[in-house]
C-alpha positions as CSV (number, residue, x, y, z in Angstrom):
1,M,-41.7,15.2,-32.0
2,N,-39.4,13.7,-34.7
3,S,-36.3,11.6,-34.2
4,Y,-33.8,14.4,-34.9
5,L,-35.3,16.6,-32.2
6,K,-35.2,13.8,-29.7
7,I,-31.5,13.2,-30.6
8,A,-30.7,16.9,-30.1
9,I,-32.4,16.9,-26.7
10,V,-30.5,13.9,-25.6
11,V,-27.2,15.3,-26.7
12,V,-27.8,18.7,-25.0
13,A,-28.9,16.9,-21.8
14,F,-25.7,14.8,-21.7
15,V,-23.4,17.7,-22.5
16,T,-25.0,19.6,-19.7
17,G,-24.6,16.7,-17.3
18,F,-21.0,16.3,-18.4
19,V,-20.2,19.9,-17.5
20,L,-22.0,19.8,-14.2
21,G,-20.5,16.4,-13.3
22,R,-17.0,17.5,-13.8
23,K,-17.4,20.4,-11.5
24,T,-18.2,18.1,-8.5
25,I,-14.8,17.1,-7.3
26,D,-13.8,15.0,-4.3
27,V,-10.3,15.6,-3.0
28,K,-8.5,12.5,-1.7
29,E,-5.3,12.0,0.2
30,K,-2.8,9.2,-0.5
31,I,0.0,8.6,2.0
32,E,3.1,6.6,1.0
33,Y,6.4,5.8,2.7
34,I,9.3,6.0,0.2
35,K,12.5,4.1,0.9
36,G,15.5,6.4,0.9
37,A,19.2,5.8,0.2
38,T,21.1,3.7,2.8
39,V,23.6,5.5,4.9
40,R,26.7,3.7,6.3
41,D,29.1,5.4,8.7
42,T,31.4,4.9,11.7
43,V,30.9,6.7,15.0
44,K,33.9,8.2,16.6
45,I,34.6,6.3,19.9
46,P,33.9,8.7,22.8
47,Y,35.5,8.5,26.3
48,P,33.4,6.8,28.9
49,A,30.8,9.1,30.4
50,F,30.8,7.4,33.7
51,T,32.9,4.7,35.4
52,E,32.3,2.8,38.7
53,I,33.9,0.0,40.6
54,P,31.1,-2.3,42.0
55,S,31.1,-3.0,45.7
56,T,30.7,-6.8,45.1
57,P,32.4,-7.6,41.9
58,Q,31.7,-10.9,40.2
59,L,35.0,-12.4,39.3
60,P,35.6,-15.7,37.5
61,M,36.6,-18.4,40.0
62,K,38.2,-21.8,39.7
63,P,38.5,-24.7,42.2
64,D,41.7,-24.8,44.3
65,T,43.0,-27.3,46.9
66,I,44.9,-26.2,50.0
67,S,46.9,-28.8,52.0
68,L,47.1,-28.1,55.8
69,D,48.7,-30.8,58.1
70,S,47.9,-33.6,55.6
71,V,44.4,-32.3,55.3
72,Q,43.2,-31.1,51.9
73,I,40.8,-28.2,51.9
74,I,38.9,-27.6,48.6
75,T,38.2,-24.0,48.0
76,E,38.1,-21.5,45.1
77,K,40.4,-18.8,43.9
78,V,40.2,-16.1,41.2
79,D,40.7,-17.4,37.7
80,T,43.4,-14.9,36.5
81,A,43.8,-16.6,33.2
82,S,40.1,-16.3,32.5
83,I,40.2,-12.6,33.3
84,I,43.1,-12.1,30.9
85,H,41.4,-14.1,28.2
86,D,38.2,-12.1,28.5
87,Y,40.2,-8.9,28.6
88,I,42.0,-9.5,25.3
89,L,39.0,-11.2,23.6
90,Q,37.3,-9.1,20.9
91,K,33.5,-9.5,20.8
92,T,31.4,-8.3,17.8
93,Y,27.8,-7.4,18.5
94,S,25.5,-7.0,15.4
95,F,21.9,-6.1,16.1
96,N,18.9,-4.2,14.8
97,V,17.9,-1.1,16.8
98,F,14.5,-0.7,15.0
99,H,12.8,-1.7,11.8
100,S,9.7,0.3,11.1
101,D,7.6,0.8,8.0
102,T,7.3,4.5,8.8
103,L,10.7,5.3,10.2
104,G,13.1,3.0,8.4
105,K,15.7,0.5,9.6
106,L,18.8,1.0,11.8
107,D,21.4,-1.8,12.2
108,V,24.4,-1.5,14.5
109,E,27.7,-3.3,14.7
110,Q,30.0,-2.9,17.8
111,I,33.3,-4.5,18.6
112,I,34.3,-4.7,22.3
113,G,37.8,-5.6,23.4
114,Y,40.3,-4.8,26.2
115,N,37.4,-3.7,28.3
116,K,36.4,-0.9,26.0
117,L,34.4,-0.1,22.8
118,L,36.8,-0.4,19.8
119,S,34.4,0.4,16.9
120,F,30.9,1.5,16.3
121,D,29.4,1.2,12.8
122,Y,25.8,1.7,11.7
123,T,23.6,1.3,8.6
124,F,20.5,3.4,8.3
125,T,17.8,3.2,5.6
126,P,15.3,6.0,6.1
127,M,11.6,6.0,5.1
128,T,10.2,9.3,3.9
129,R,6.5,10.1,4.3
130,Q,5.0,11.4,1.1
131,I,1.5,12.8,1.0
132,T,-0.2,13.2,-2.4
133,H,-3.5,15.0,-2.8
134,F,-5.5,14.2,-6.0
135,K,-8.9,15.2,-7.2
136,E,-11.4,12.7,-8.3
137,P,-14.8,13.5,-9.7
138,V,-17.7,12.3,-7.6
139,F,-20.0,12.2,-10.6
140,T,-18.4,10.9,-13.8
141,P,-20.6,11.3,-16.9
142,F,-20.1,9.2,-20.0
143,I,-21.6,8.9,-23.5
144,T,-22.4,5.7,-25.5
145,G,-22.7,5.1,-29.2
146,G,-23.0,1.9,-31.2
147,Y,-24.8,-0.2,-33.7
148,S,-27.0,-3.3,-33.1
149,T,-27.5,-6.3,-35.3
150,N,-31.2,-5.6,-35.4
151,N,-30.4,-2.6,-37.7
152,S,-30.6,0.1,-35.2
153,F,-28.2,2.8,-34.0
154,L,-27.6,3.3,-30.3
155,L,-26.9,6.7,-28.8
156,G,-26.9,7.5,-25.1
157,G,-24.9,8.1,-22.0
158,G,-25.1,8.1,-18.3
159,L,-23.6,9.1,-15.0
160,Y,-21.5,7.3,-12.5
161,Y,-21.7,8.1,-8.8
162,K,-18.4,6.6,-7.6
163,R,-19.0,3.0,-8.6
164,I,-22.7,2.9,-9.4
165,G,-23.9,4.2,-12.8
166,I,-27.1,4.8,-14.6
167,E,-27.2,4.6,-18.4
168,Y,-29.8,5.6,-21.0
169,L,-29.7,4.3,-24.6
170,M,-31.9,5.5,-27.4
171,N,-32.3,2.9,-30.2
172,V,-33.2,4.3,-33.7
173,T,-34.1,1.6,-36.2
174,T,-33.1,2.0,-39.8
175,R,-35.7,-0.3,-41.4
176,D,-38.9,-2.1,-40.6
177,Q,-38.5,-5.5,-39.0
178,I,-40.8,-8.2,-37.6
179,F,-39.6,-10.7,-35.0
180,S,-41.5,-13.7,-33.8
181,W,-41.1,-16.3,-31.2
182,Q,-43.3,-19.1,-29.8
183,V,-44.3,-19.7,-26.2
184,D,-46.3,-23.0,-26.0
185,D,-49.0,-22.6,-28.6
186,P,-49.4,-18.9,-29.4
187,I,-46.8,-17.2,-31.7
188,I,-45.8,-13.7,-30.5
189,F,-44.9,-11.1,-33.0
190,N,-42.9,-7.9,-32.4
191,R,-42.4,-5.2,-34.9
192,L,-39.7,-2.6,-35.1
193,N,-40.7,0.3,-37.3
194,K,-38.2,2.3,-39.4
195,N,-37.0,5.6,-37.8
196,E,-38.9,4.6,-34.6
197,V,-37.1,5.5,-31.4
198,Y,-36.9,2.9,-28.6
199,H,-35.5,3.6,-25.1
200,T,-33.3,1.5,-22.8
201,F,-32.4,2.1,-19.2
202,K,-29.5,0.3,-17.6
203,L,-27.9,0.1,-14.1
204,N,-24.1,-0.4,-14.1
205,Y,-21.5,-1.2,-11.4
206,K,-17.8,-0.5,-11.8
207,F,-15.5,-3.0,-10.2
């Protein structure tokens, strides 16, 4: 079998493997959470849904002294000034309701004064779930061509299964060459004949 026929057989084999390999498809799913636009708004203050007077209210107290027949009795009385101060005092509460990689982030700011809710603002940044399906060939064929410094042309190809690949190379020399090297005493000769076909098999790994 001459070299041209061998080359033709290799080419046909790799073309066939390429076509068959592309038909084997593995469908994969990729899930991403995309950050959306931030929404800022103010909630209309509603009327209280329920009111109740506790049976034992906790009132602010302050020390007091009562004089009775030259006897001083130390007691406590309701601190009216403290109640008025707390009544007119405006308190701002800023807090995070939730912060999730899948739901988003909700921040709230409330102002309390005069024993009621004065304002209610919120900031919400949503997260949208996005699912992408893409096809990836399980078997990925490839072809190889090149030239070596030992005056030979390289032609071949292989097939990747996910990350592991097998490669075949056919080396065709363009002229006769003799190589020699010495191991201890004997000298070893190796001859490459012109138009002779040599075969190389390789195992690859894709990082």
